[in-house]
C-alpha positions as CSV (number, residue, x, y, z in Angstrom):
1,M,53.1,-57.1,-7.8
2,K,53.0,-55.2,-4.5
3,K,50.0,-53.0,-3.9
4,Q,50.5,-49.4,-5.0
5,I,49.3,-46.3,-3.2
6,A,49.1,-42.8,-4.6
7,V,50.8,-39.9,-2.9
8,I,49.4,-36.4,-3.8
9,G,50.5,-32.9,-3.0
10,L,48.8,-29.8,-4.0
11,E,50.0,-26.2,-4.8
12,M,46.9,-24.0,-4.7
13,H,47.0,-20.5,-6.1
14,C,44.3,-18.1,-5.1
15,E,43.8,-14.4,-6.1
16,L,43.2,-12.2,-3.0
17,K,40.8,-9.3,-2.5
18,S,42.2,-5.8,-2.3
19,N,41.5,-2.4,-3.9
20,S,44.8,-2.3,-5.7
21,K,47.4,-4.9,-6.8
22,V,50.0,-6.3,-4.5
23,F,52.9,-4.0,-5.6
24,S,51.3,-1.3,-7.8
25,S,48.4,1.2,-7.5
26,A,46.5,-0.4,-10.4
27,K,42.9,-1.6,-9.7
28,N,42.6,-5.2,-8.5
29,A,39.3,-6.3,-10.1
30,Y,38.1,-8.8,-12.7
31,S,37.6,-7.2,-16.1
32,E,36.8,-8.7,-19.5
33,I,38.3,-5.6,-21.2
34,P,42.0,-6.3,-21.9
35,N,44.6,-4.0,-20.3
36,S,42.0,-1.9,-18.5
37,N,43.4,-2.4,-15.0
38,I,47.1,-1.6,-15.4
39,A,49.9,0.6,-14.1
40,P,53.5,1.1,-15.4
41,L,54.9,-1.3,-12.9
42,D,52.6,-4.1,-14.1
43,M,54.3,-3.9,-17.5
44,A,57.8,-3.5,-16.1
45,F,58.5,0.0,-17.4
46,P,62.0,1.2,-16.5
47,G,62.3,3.2,-13.2
48,T,59.2,1.7,-11.6
49,L,59.5,0.3,-8.0
50,P,57.2,-2.0,-6.1
51,V,55.4,-0.9,-2.9
52,V,53.8,-3.6,-0.7
53,N,50.1,-3.5,-0.3
54,K,49.4,-3.9,3.5
55,K,45.9,-5.3,2.9
56,C,47.3,-8.2,0.9
57,V,49.8,-9.0,3.7
58,L,46.9,-8.8,6.2
59,N,44.8,-11.3,4.1
60,A,47.8,-13.6,3.7
61,L,48.4,-13.6,7.5
62,K,44.7,-14.4,8.2
63,V,45.1,-17.5,6.0
64,S,48.4,-18.5,7.6
65,L,47.0,-18.2,11.1
66,S,43.8,-20.1,10.2
67,L,45.9,-23.0,8.9
68,N,47.9,-23.1,12.2
69,C,51.1,-22.1,10.5
70,S,54.1,-20.4,12.1
71,Q,54.7,-16.8,11.0
72,P,58.1,-15.3,10.2
73,D,59.6,-12.6,12.4
74,Y,59.7,-10.2,9.5
75,L,58.2,-9.9,6.0
76,M,60.5,-10.2,3.1
77,F,60.3,-11.1,-0.6
78,D,62.4,-12.9,-3.2
79,R,62.9,-12.9,-6.9
80,K,62.1,-16.0,-8.8
81,N,63.9,-15.7,-12.2
82,Y,62.5,-17.3,-15.3
83,Y,61.5,-16.0,-18.8
84,Y,58.0,-16.4,-20.1
85,P,56.0,-14.0,-22.3
86,D,53.4,-13.3,-19.6
87,L,56.1,-12.3,-17.1
88,P,57.1,-8.8,-18.2
89,K,60.0,-8.3,-15.7
90,G,61.6,-11.7,-16.4
91,Y,61.1,-12.6,-12.8
92,Q,58.3,-12.9,-10.3
93,I,58.3,-11.3,-6.9
94,T,57.4,-14.1,-4.5
95,Q,58.5,-15.6,-1.1
96,M,60.9,-18.4,-0.7
97,T,63.4,-17.5,2.1
98,K,60.7,-16.5,4.7
99,P,57.1,-17.5,3.6
100,I,54.2,-15.8,5.3
101,G,53.5,-19.2,7.0
102,I,55.1,-22.6,7.4
103,N,54.5,-26.0,9.0
104,G,50.7,-25.8,9.3
105,C,48.2,-28.5,9.9
106,I,44.4,-28.7,9.6
107,E,41.7,-31.3,9.8
108,I,39.3,-31.8,6.9
109,E,36.2,-33.9,6.6
110,V,36.2,-36.8,4.0
111,N,33.2,-39.2,3.9
112,D,32.2,-38.1,7.5
113,K,35.7,-38.8,8.8
114,L,38.3,-36.2,9.9
115,I,41.8,-36.5,8.5
116,P,44.9,-34.3,9.0
117,V,46.5,-32.3,6.1
118,Y,49.9,-30.9,6.6
119,I,50.8,-27.5,5.1
120,H,54.4,-27.0,3.9
121,D,54.0,-23.3,3.4
122,V,51.8,-20.4,2.4
123,H,53.4,-17.5,0.5
124,L,52.4,-14.2,-1.0
125,E,53.4,-13.3,-4.6
126,E,52.3,-11.5,-7.7
127,D,50.4,-13.1,-10.5
128,S,51.6,-13.1,-14.1
129,A,49.8,-11.5,-17.1
130,S,47.7,-13.7,-19.2
131,L,48.0,-14.8,-22.9
132,D,45.1,-14.8,-25.3
133,H,45.7,-17.3,-28.1
134,F,44.0,-16.6,-31.5
135,F,44.3,-18.3,-34.9
136,D,47.5,-16.7,-36.0
137,T,48.6,-14.5,-33.0
138,T,48.9,-14.4,-29.3
139,N,48.1,-11.2,-27.3
140,I,49.1,-10.3,-23.8
141,D,46.5,-9.0,-21.3
142,Y,48.2,-7.3,-18.3
143,N,45.1,-7.0,-16.2
144,R,46.2,-10.0,-14.2
145,S,49.8,-8.9,-13.9
146,G,50.5,-8.0,-10.3
147,V,47.3,-9.3,-8.9
148,P,47.9,-10.5,-5.3
149,L,48.3,-14.3,-5.4
150,L,48.4,-16.6,-2.3
151,E,50.1,-19.9,-2.9
152,L,49.4,-22.8,-0.5
153,V,51.7,-25.8,-0.7
154,T,50.7,-29.0,1.1
155,E,53.0,-31.8,2.1
156,P,52.6,-35.0,0.0
157,C,50.0,-36.3,2.4
158,L,46.9,-36.9,0.4
159,H,46.1,-40.3,-1.2
160,S,43.0,-40.0,-3.3
161,K,41.0,-37.7,-5.5
162,E,38.3,-37.6,-2.8
163,E,40.8,-36.3,-0.3
164,A,42.2,-33.7,-2.7
165,Q,38.7,-32.4,-3.6
166,A,37.6,-32.3,0.0
167,F,40.8,-30.3,0.9
168,L,40.3,-27.8,-1.9
169,E,36.6,-27.3,-1.0
170,H,37.6,-26.9,2.7
171,I,40.2,-24.2,1.8
172,I,37.9,-22.4,-0.5
173,R,35.4,-22.1,2.3
174,I,38.1,-20.8,4.6
175,Y,39.0,-18.1,2.1
176,R,35.4,-17.1,1.8
177,Y,34.8,-17.1,5.6
178,L,37.8,-14.9,6.1
179,D,36.6,-12.7,3.2
180,V,40.1,-12.7,1.7
181,S,38.9,-13.9,-1.7
182,D,35.8,-14.9,-3.6
183,A,37.7,-18.0,-4.7
184,D,35.7,-18.1,-7.9
185,T,37.0,-20.8,-10.3
186,K,34.9,-19.3,-13.2
187,K,36.9,-16.1,-13.0
188,G,40.2,-17.9,-12.8
189,Q,40.7,-16.9,-9.1
190,I,41.7,-20.5,-8.2
191,R,44.3,-22.5,-10.0
192,C,46.0,-25.7,-8.8
193,D,49.2,-27.6,-9.6
194,V,48.8,-31.3,-8.8
195,N,51.8,-33.4,-7.8
196,V,51.2,-37.2,-8.1
197,S,53.5,-40.2,-7.5
198,I,53.0,-43.9,-7.0
199,M,54.8,-46.0,-4.3
200,D,54.7,-49.5,-2.9
201,E,52.4,-49.7,0.1
202,D,55.2,-51.0,2.4
203,S,57.9,-48.6,1.0
204,R,59.3,-45.6,2.8
205,E,60.5,-43.9,-0.4
206,L,58.2,-41.7,-2.4
207,G,57.9,-42.5,-6.1
208,T,58.9,-40.1,-8.9
209,K,56.8,-37.0,-8.7
210,V,54.9,-35.7,-11.7
211,E,53.6,-32.2,-11.6
212,V,50.5,-31.2,-13.6
213,K,50.3,-27.4,-14.0
214,N,47.4,-24.9,-13.7
215,V,44.3,-27.1,-13.3
216,N,41.5,-24.6,-12.9
217,S,38.5,-26.6,-11.6
218,L,37.8,-29.1,-8.8
219,S,36.5,-31.6,-11.2
220,G,39.7,-31.1,-13.3
221,V,41.8,-31.9,-10.2
222,A,39.9,-35.1,-9.6
223,K,40.2,-36.2,-13.3
224,T,43.9,-35.3,-13.3
225,I,44.6,-37.4,-10.3
226,D,42.6,-40.3,-11.7
227,Y,44.4,-40.2,-15.0
228,E,47.9,-39.9,-13.5
229,I,47.3,-42.7,-11.0
230,R,46.2,-45.0,-13.9
231,R,49.0,-43.9,-16.2
232,Q,51.8,-44.3,-13.6
233,T,50.4,-47.6,-12.3
234,T,50.2,-49.0,-15.8
235,L,53.8,-48.0,-16.6
236,K,55.0,-49.5,-13.3
237,E,53.1,-52.8,-13.7
238,E,54.6,-53.1,-17.3
239,G,58.1,-52.5,-16.0
240,R,58.5,-49.2,-17.9
241,Y,60.0,-47.4,-14.9
242,D,62.1,-45.1,-17.0
243,E,59.0,-43.5,-18.5
244,I,57.9,-42.2,-15.1
245,K,60.0,-39.1,-15.1
246,Q,60.2,-36.0,-13.0
247,E,58.4,-33.7,-15.4
248,T,55.8,-31.0,-15.8
249,R,52.6,-31.9,-17.6
250,R,49.4,-30.1,-18.3
251,W,45.8,-31.3,-18.2
252,D,44.0,-31.4,-21.5
253,E,40.2,-30.9,-21.1
254,E,39.3,-32.3,-24.6
255,S,41.2,-35.6,-24.4
256,E,41.0,-35.8,-20.6
257,T,44.6,-36.7,-20.4
258,T,47.8,-35.1,-19.2
259,I,50.4,-34.0,-21.8
260,H,54.1,-33.5,-21.4
261,M,55.2,-29.8,-21.3
262,R,58.8,-29.9,-20.1
263,N,61.3,-31.6,-17.8
264,K,60.9,-30.5,-14.2
265,V,63.2,-27.8,-13.0
266,D,64.6,-27.5,-9.5
267,E,64.7,-24.4,-7.2
268,V,68.3,-23.8,-8.2
269,D,67.2,-23.3,-11.8
270,Y,65.1,-20.3,-10.8
271,K,68.2,-18.5,-9.2
272,Y,66.2,-17.2,-6.3
273,F,67.6,-14.1,-4.5
274,I,66.2,-11.6,-2.1
275,E,64.2,-8.8,-3.7
276,P,66.4,-5.7,-3.3
277,N,63.7,-3.1,-3.8
278,I,61.5,-4.2,-0.9
279,P,62.9,-3.6,2.6
280,R,62.3,-6.1,5.4
281,Y,59.4,-5.3,7.5
282,P,59.0,-6.6,11.1
283,L,55.8,-8.5,11.8
284,K,55.1,-7.4,15.4
285,E,53.4,-9.7,17.8
286,E,50.8,-7.1,18.6
287,W,49.7,-6.9,15.0
288,I,49.5,-10.7,14.7
289,E,47.4,-10.9,17.9
290,E,45.1,-8.2,16.5
291,I,44.6,-10.3,13.3
292,K,43.9,-13.4,15.3
293,K,41.1,-11.7,17.1
294,S,39.5,-10.7,13.7
295,I,39.3,-14.3,12.5
296,P,35.7,-15.6,12.7
297,R,34.8,-19.2,13.7
298,L,35.3,-21.3,10.6
299,H,32.9,-23.7,9.0
300,L,34.1,-27.0,10.5
301,E,34.1,-25.6,14.1
302,R,30.6,-24.2,13.6
303,K,29.4,-27.5,12.1
304,K,30.7,-29.5,15.1
305,D,29.0,-27.1,17.4
306,Y,25.7,-27.3,15.6
307,I,25.7,-31.1,15.8
308,K,27.1,-31.7,19.2
309,N,25.7,-28.7,21.3
310,I,22.6,-27.7,19.4
311,G,21.4,-31.1,18.2
312,L,21.1,-30.5,14.4
313,S,21.5,-33.3,12.0
314,N,24.8,-33.6,10.0
315,Y,22.8,-32.8,6.8
316,D,21.2,-29.6,8.2
317,A,24.5,-28.4,9.8
318,E,26.4,-28.9,6.5
319,I,23.9,-26.8,4.6
320,L,24.0,-24.0,7.2
321,V,27.8,-23.7,7.3
322,K,28.3,-23.9,3.5
323,D,28.0,-20.1,3.3
324,K,29.2,-17.9,6.1
325,S,26.4,-15.4,5.6
326,V,23.8,-18.1,6.0
327,S,25.6,-19.4,9.1
328,D,25.7,-15.9,10.5
329,Y,21.9,-15.5,9.9
330,F,21.3,-18.8,11.8
331,E,23.4,-17.7,14.7
332,E,21.6,-14.3,14.8
333,C,18.4,-16.4,15.1
334,L,19.9,-18.2,18.1
335,K,20.7,-14.9,19.8
336,L,17.0,-14.0,19.5
337,D,16.1,-17.2,21.3
338,I,14.4,-18.8,18.3
339,D,14.4,-22.6,18.6
340,A,17.5,-23.9,16.8
341,K,15.7,-26.7,14.9
342,T,12.8,-24.4,13.9
343,S,15.3,-21.8,12.7
344,A,17.3,-24.3,10.7
345,N,14.1,-25.7,9.1
346,W,12.8,-22.3,8.0
347,I,16.3,-21.2,6.7
348,I,16.9,-24.4,4.8
349,T,13.4,-24.9,3.3
350,Q,11.7,-21.4,3.0
351,I,14.5,-18.8,3.1
352,L,17.2,-20.6,1.0
353,G,14.5,-21.8,-1.4
354,Y,13.3,-18.2,-2.0
355,L,16.9,-16.9,-2.3
356,N,17.9,-19.5,-4.8
357,K,14.7,-19.0,-6.8
358,Y,15.3,-15.2,-7.2
359,N,19.2,-15.4,-7.1
360,L,19.3,-13.2,-4.0
361,S,21.9,-12.9,-1.2
362,I,20.9,-13.4,2.5
363,T,23.1,-10.5,3.5
364,D,20.7,-7.9,2.2
365,F,17.5,-10.1,2.5
366,Y,14.5,-8.1,3.7
367,F,13.3,-11.0,5.9
368,T,15.7,-10.5,8.8
369,P,16.1,-12.9,11.8
370,K,13.9,-10.4,13.8
371,R,11.1,-10.8,11.3
372,L,11.5,-14.5,11.4
373,K,11.1,-14.4,15.2
374,D,7.9,-12.4,14.9
375,L,6.5,-14.9,12.4
376,I,7.5,-18.0,14.4
377,S,6.0,-16.4,17.6
378,E,2.6,-16.1,16.0
379,L,2.9,-19.7,14.7
380,E,3.7,-21.0,18.2
381,K,0.7,-19.0,19.7
382,N,-1.5,-20.8,17.1
383,T,-2.6,-17.4,15.8
384,I,-1.8,-18.6,12.3
385,S,-1.4,-22.0,10.7
386,S,1.8,-23.2,9.1
387,K,0.3,-22.6,5.6
388,Q,-0.6,-19.1,6.6
389,A,2.9,-18.5,7.9
390,K,4.4,-19.4,4.6
391,E,2.0,-17.0,2.8
392,I,2.8,-14.2,5.2
393,F,6.5,-14.9,4.7
394,K,6.1,-14.2,1.0
395,E,3.8,-11.2,1.5
396,V,6.2,-9.5,4.0
397,I,9.1,-9.8,1.5
398,E,7.2,-8.8,-1.6
399,Q,5.5,-5.8,0.1
400,E,8.4,-4.9,2.4
401,K,6.1,-4.7,5.4
402,E,6.1,-6.2,8.9
403,V,4.7,-9.5,10.0
404,K,2.1,-7.8,12.3
405,D,0.6,-6.0,9.2
406,F,-0.7,-9.4,7.9
407,I,-1.6,-11.1,11.1
408,K,-5.1,-9.7,11.6
409,K,-6.4,-10.7,8.2
410,N,-4.8,-14.1,8.6
411,T,-5.7,-14.8,12.2
412,Q,-6.5,-18.5,12.7
413,L,-10.0,-19.5,13.8
414,S,-9.3,-21.3,17.1
415,N,-12.6,-20.7,18.9
416,E,-13.8,-24.2,19.8
417,D,-17.5,-23.3,20.0
418,E,-17.5,-21.5,16.7
419,L,-15.6,-24.3,15.0
420,N,-18.0,-26.9,16.6
421,N,-21.0,-25.2,15.0
422,I,-19.4,-25.0,11.6
423,I,-18.4,-28.7,11.7
424,E,-21.9,-29.8,12.9
425,E,-23.5,-28.0,9.9
426,I,-21.0,-29.6,7.5
427,L,-21.6,-33.1,8.9
428,A,-25.4,-32.5,8.8
429,N,-25.1,-31.9,5.0
430,N,-22.9,-34.9,4.4
431,V,-24.8,-37.8,5.9
432,E,-23.9,-40.2,3.1
433,Q,-20.2,-39.5,3.4
434,I,-20.4,-40.1,7.2
435,E,-22.0,-43.6,6.6
436,E,-19.3,-44.4,4.0
437,Y,-16.6,-43.3,6.5
438,K,-18.0,-45.5,9.2
439,K,-18.0,-48.4,6.8
440,G,-14.3,-48.1,6.4
441,R,-13.6,-45.4,3.9
442,T,-11.3,-43.5,6.4
443,N,-9.8,-41.4,3.6
444,L,-13.0,-39.4,3.7
445,F,-11.7,-37.8,6.9
446,D,-9.5,-35.5,4.7
447,Y,-12.6,-34.6,2.8
448,F,-14.3,-33.4,6.0
449,V,-11.2,-31.4,6.9
450,G,-11.2,-29.8,3.5
451,Q,-14.8,-28.8,3.8
452,V,-14.1,-27.0,7.0
453,M,-11.2,-25.2,5.5
454,K,-13.3,-24.2,2.5
455,N,-16.0,-22.9,4.8
456,T,-13.6,-20.9,6.9
457,K,-11.5,-19.8,3.9
458,G,-8.5,-21.6,5.2
459,K,-8.6,-20.0,8.7
460,A,-9.7,-23.0,10.8
461,N,-7.1,-24.2,13.2
462,P,-6.2,-27.6,11.6
463,V,-5.2,-29.3,14.9
464,L,-8.5,-28.3,16.6
465,T,-10.5,-29.1,13.5
466,K,-9.2,-32.6,13.4
467,K,-9.7,-33.1,17.1
468,I,-13.4,-32.0,16.9
469,L,-14.0,-34.1,13.8
470,N,-12.5,-37.2,15.4
471,E,-14.8,-36.9,18.4
472,K,-17.9,-36.4,16.3
473,L,-17.2,-39.1,13.8
474,K,-16.6,-41.7,16.6
475,G,-20.2,-41.2,17.9
């Protein structure tokens, strides 16, 4: 039996941010109260007409440009015709003739290696309503009807669950960096259709594609791919080729299997035609250029920069770029001429630790990069010890004051003559411990340091304290 390889393509749906929905004036916001964010158009009332939301188009173009896609010369929409209870019009307004972006390509990181992923297209459309299933009835919630939805379709160019997960995580970060979506899977803002086929390693022909609809978590995508690869490989090895059909399946969380839904339909079955109620709108080059300039440096570019040009470790750089606001905070520190490694260390250990403990956001964090600079400056001047710096850090946040307000009472004792006198007195009172130390109990050195710290209430300069103690205990 020839070696089999998996070929995977993803269709990723993401709800976009905007004040109102993509074609109606209804509020675009998550709500647990059914049918609270709706307008007549969302329920397909007669006489209602769609109006394109410019913000949604702007967000879609940002994504298209960030994925290195080609943009169309003008904006247009199509009707995708099919009947389902959660689609009130009997069709979906989408893009097929001229998607917002085509033929893109990006690099993603998988196990510390960069691989290319090819984008077939990115298109803007409206979401459907949602169905709430109860014991003996099913209700329709129109809150989601008309929510702006961006669909990203890859080429069949991925070959493992690890690559698929890495791609989805990469795209979610892009959406968040661009601020076009929160991309929150818990709120149903991300859903994914997973296409899987199996082919012989030396073949040029793709195997029969199986589509698994609406997988709503990254772990679900990984499990779906795992299951389908096993299922299709087993059928192929047993010679049951006819059971690998072009079909649509769904992922079942309880059994962790995919289940047949329907035979796969082709584009012709949707009877696409151009949406007659939305006129074509030219996408002028000036506007595209303006959007390009608004796109920030994305996470992978920042990570490469932090490692190659700033000298951070892969681990530190990865933590810093995980969240754009954290990366922005770090870059603000660099602008203030704080040492990069010192900044990274404080952000990763102290700042993120505090934020995570109290569930706070760095964007409105009281301890700004300027306050961090003030604290590190005092630390570098040996005015305070590292332990005192951590204590001042907490006091500044909790009392909402400035670093300088706590420096005087925490000033480190660095006067050598004064420290020398204190240490001599401590040693004079610990003759037995000195004899034990000189006999080989070197761990008593920490005891002497502790006595100095106790005597000075923690203000003794630890470096200078150890230096003096070393000199005196050698005699």
